[in-house]
C-alpha positions in Angstrom: -11.9 -39.8 116.2 -11.3 -38.9 112.9 -8.3 -37.5 110.6 -6.6 -34.2 111.8 -6.8 -33.1 108.5 -10.1 -33.6 107.3 -11.5 -32.3 110.7 -11.0 -29.4 112.6 -10.1 -29.8 116.4 -11.8 -28.1 119.2 -8.7 -27.0 120.6 -7.7 -25.4 117.8 -7.7 -21.4 119.0 -6.9 -19.9 115.3 -9.9 -21.6 113.6 -13.4 -19.9 114.6 -15.2 -22.6 112.8 -18.6 -23.8 114.7 -18.4 -27.6 114.0 -15.6 -30.0 113.3 -16.2 -29.8 109.6 -15.5 -26.9 107.5 -18.9 -25.8 106.3 -16.7 -23.9 103.3 -15.2 -27.8 102.2 -16.7 -30.4 100.5 -17.3 -32.6 103.5 -18.9 -30.3 105.5 -21.9 -32.9 105.1 -20.0 -35.0 107.8 -21.2 -32.3 110.6 -24.9 -33.9 110.0 -23.5 -37.3 109.6 -21.6 -37.3 112.8 -24.6 -35.8 114.3 -27.1 -38.0 114.1 -24.0 -40.1 115.4 -24.3 -38.7 118.4 -27.5 -38.5 119.1 -28.2 -42.1 118.0 -25.3 -42.9 120.9 -27.2 -41.0 123.1 -30.6 -42.2 122.7 -29.0 -45.6 123.2 -27.2 -44.5 126.3 -24.1 -44.3 125.1 -21.4 -41.7 125.9 -19.5 -40.6 123.0 -17.8 -37.4 121.5 -16.1 -36.2 118.4 -12.2 -35.7 118.5 -9.6 -35.8 116.3 -6.2 -37.3 115.9 -4.4 -34.4 116.7 -6.2 -34.3 120.1 -4.5 -37.6 121.4 -2.1 -36.8 124.3 -2.0 -40.7 125.9 -3.5 -44.1 125.5 -7.4 -43.5 125.4 -6.9 -39.9 126.0 -7.6 -36.6 123.9 -6.7 -32.5 124.9 -10.7 -31.7 123.5 -13.5 -33.1 122.0 -16.6 -31.4 120.0 -20.5 -32.8 121.4 -23.7 -32.2 119.9 -26.9 -30.8 121.6 -29.8 -29.2 120.6 -28.9 -29.6 116.7 -25.7 -27.6 117.4 -22.3 -28.3 117.7 -20.5 -27.9 120.7 -15.9 -27.1 122.1 -15.5 -28.6 124.7 -12.0 -27.9 125.8 -11.4 -30.3 128.8 -9.8 -33.8 128.4 -11.5 -37.3 127.9 -11.1 -40.6 127.6 -12.8 -43.6 126.2 -11.7 -47.5 126.1 -13.3 -48.0 122.9 -12.4 -45.9 119.5 -13.9 -45.1 117.0 -11.1 -44.8 114.5 -11.5 -43.1 111.2 -7.9 -42.0 110.0 -5.0 -44.3 109.1 -2.5 -42.0 109.4 0.5 -41.9 107.0 2.7 -39.1 108.7 5.5 -40.0 111.1 4.0 -37.8 114.0 0.1 -39.1 113.4 1.7 -42.9 113.5 2.9 -42.0 116.3 0.4 -40.2 118.1 -1.9 -43.9 117.3 0.9 -46.0 119.0 -0.1 -44.2 121.6 -3.5 -44.3 121.6 -3.7 -47.7 121.5 -0.3 -48.4 123.6 -2.8 -49.9 126.4 -4.0 -52.8 125.6 -7.3 -52.0 127.3 -8.2 -49.6 124.6 -9.2 -50.5 121.6 -9.9 -49.7 117.8 -14.0 -50.2 116.1 -11.7 -51.0 112.8 -9.6 -54.4 113.1 -6.2 -52.8 111.9 -5.3 -55.1 109.6 -8.6 -55.1 107.9 -8.6 -51.7 107.6 -5.3 -51.2 105.9 -6.5 -54.0 104.1 -9.7 -52.0 102.8 -7.7 -48.4 102.9 -5.4 -49.1 100.0 -8.0 -49.9 97.2 -5.3 -52.2 95.0 -4.6 -54.0 98.0 -8.5 -54.7 98.7 -8.5 -56.4 95.2 -5.3 -58.2 95.2 -6.6 -59.7 98.0 -10.3 -60.7 97.2 -10.1 -60.4 93.3 -12.7 -63.1 93.3 -15.2 -60.6 94.8 -13.6 -57.6 93.8 -14.1 -55.0 91.0 -10.8 -55.1 88.8 -8.9 -52.7 90.0 -5.4 -51.5 88.1 -2.9 -48.8 89.8 -1.2 -46.2 87.2 2.1 -45.7 88.6 3.5 -42.5 87.3 1.2 -40.6 86.1 2.3 -40.4 81.9 0.7 -41.7 78.9 2.9 -44.7 78.7 1.9 -45.4 81.7 -2.0 -44.9 81.6 -2.0 -47.0 78.2 -0.8 -49.8 80.2 -2.8 -49.9 83.2 -6.1 -50.0 80.5 -4.8 -52.6 79.1 -4.6 -54.6 82.2 -7.6 -53.6 83.3 -9.3 -54.3 80.0 -6.9 -58.1 80.6 -8.9 -58.3 83.8 -12.3 -57.8 82.8 -12.6 -60.2 80.2 -11.7 -63.2 82.9 -14.0 -61.6 85.5 -16.8 -63.1 86.6 -19.0 -59.9 86.1 -17.9 -59.0 82.7 -21.3 -58.3 81.6 -21.7 -55.8 84.5 -19.0 -53.4 83.2 -19.6 -50.5 81.2 -16.9 -49.0 78.2 -16.3 -46.3 81.0 -13.2 -46.2 83.2 -13.5 -44.7 86.5 -10.3 -42.8 88.0 -9.6 -42.1 92.0 -7.2 -42.0 94.5 -5.9 -45.1 95.5 -6.5 -44.1 98.8 -9.4 -42.2 98.4 -13.4 -41.9 100.4 -16.2 -40.0 100.5 -16.3 -39.7 96.9 -13.6 -37.1 96.2 -11.1 -37.4 93.6 -13.6 -39.6 91.4 -13.6 -39.3 87.7 -15.4 -40.5 84.6 -13.5 -41.3 81.5 -14.2 -43.0 77.7 -11.3 -45.8 77.8 -10.2 -44.0 75.1 -10.0 -41.0 76.5 -6.2 -41.6 78.2 -4.6 -38.1 77.3 -7.5 -36.8 79.4 -6.8 -38.8 81.9 -3.2 -37.9 82.5 -4.5 -34.8 82.1 -6.5 -34.8 85.1 -4.0 -36.9 86.7 -1.1 -34.3 87.1 -3.2 -31.6 88.5 -3.4 -34.2 91.6 0.5 -34.7 91.6 0.7 -36.1 95.1 -2.4 -38.8 95.0 -1.3 -42.0 93.8 -4.9 -43.3 90.8 -5.8 -46.3 90.3 -8.7 -47.1 87.8 -11.6 -49.7 87.5 -14.9 -50.2 85.1 -18.0 -48.1 85.4 -20.9 -50.4 86.2 -23.6 -50.3 84.3 -27.4 -49.1 85.8 -30.4 -49.7 84.8 -33.5 -48.9 85.4 -34.6 -52.0 87.3 -33.8 -50.2 91.2 -36.5 -46.9 91.9 -36.5 -45.4 95.2 -39.6 -42.8 95.8 -39.4 -42.0 92.4 -36.0 -41.4 91.9 -34.3 -42.8 88.8 -30.6 -41.9 89.9 -27.6 -44.0 89.8 -28.1 -45.6 93.2 -26.2 -48.7 95.4 -27.4 -51.0 97.9 -25.5 -51.4 100.6 -25.7 -54.9 103.0 -23.8 -55.1 106.0 -23.1 -59.0 107.0 -21.9 -60.1 110.7 -21.6 -63.7 111.8 -23.4 -64.9 108.1 -26.7 -62.7 108.4 -27.4 -59.1 107.6 -27.6 -56.8 110.4 -28.2 -53.9 108.4 -29.1 -52.8 104.8 -29.5 -49.0 102.8 -28.9 -47.4 100.2 -26.8 -44.6 98.7 -28.3 -42.3 95.6 -26.0 -40.0 93.2 -27.1 -36.3 93.3 -29.3 -35.4 89.9 -26.7 -35.2 86.9 -23.8 -36.7 89.0 -22.9 -40.9 88.7 -21.4 -40.8 92.1 -23.6 -42.5 95.0 -20.7 -42.2 97.3 -20.7 -38.3 97.8 
C-alpha cells in the first residue's frame, strides 16, 4: 500500500494512467520496481496486489487494487482484503491518519513495518537523535533564513568534529527534505555556499530541510567497470546478514538512491 499522493488509485476514474505511478513523474521507475515485487511474490506462491491509502474502506479492506500480469499493470475495481499490509505510507493529514487507523482497527490486521520503527526512521532528525553513535551527523535548518542556515552549518561542523567517522566526511554538505525519500529533493553544496542553500530551500516552503556532511567516495569499489558513486546495503535480521545489494548513481550524479 502506497501513499495516495505518490501513487494513483485504480479506483480513480479521472486518471487515465495505465500504471500506478505516473510515467511523466520522477518516481515512474517504481512501476518496474513494484511490478518485479509482485512477480516475485507470485513465484513464491504469495497472493499480493498494489493499492493506495486512498482505497482504504475497512479493517484490512480496500475498494480497488492493481495487479501485474504479463509485464503489464491491470486495474481491478473490486474490493480486496489482507491480514498483512506492506505499508509504504506515513500519514501527515487528518484524513489519511483516520484511514490508517481504520485499516488497522482490527488486531488481526498487521503492518509489515513496525509503527514505532517506521516513525523513527521516517524523520531523519529523530533517527540521528536516537542513533547518534551510528548515524551520520544531522541538523534541522528550521525556518529558511540565512541566520538559521549559518547556525545549522556551525552546529553540523561541531557534530562532525566529535563523530567517530570524522575522516570519512568531505567538505561538501547535503541538504534534503527531513521526511523525503527516493532521492527526491536532495542537493549538494560547499559548506560555505549558504546563501544558495537558503535560496534553494525557499523554493520549497512546505519542506523542512536537514543538512548532513557528504561522505567521501574513493575508487575502492568497482561494479561492472562502473566507477560512479555507489553505496553498499546490508540487511541484518537476528544478528545475521539476510540480504545485501548495491545502489549505483547515474552517470554524473551523486545520488545512489534515486
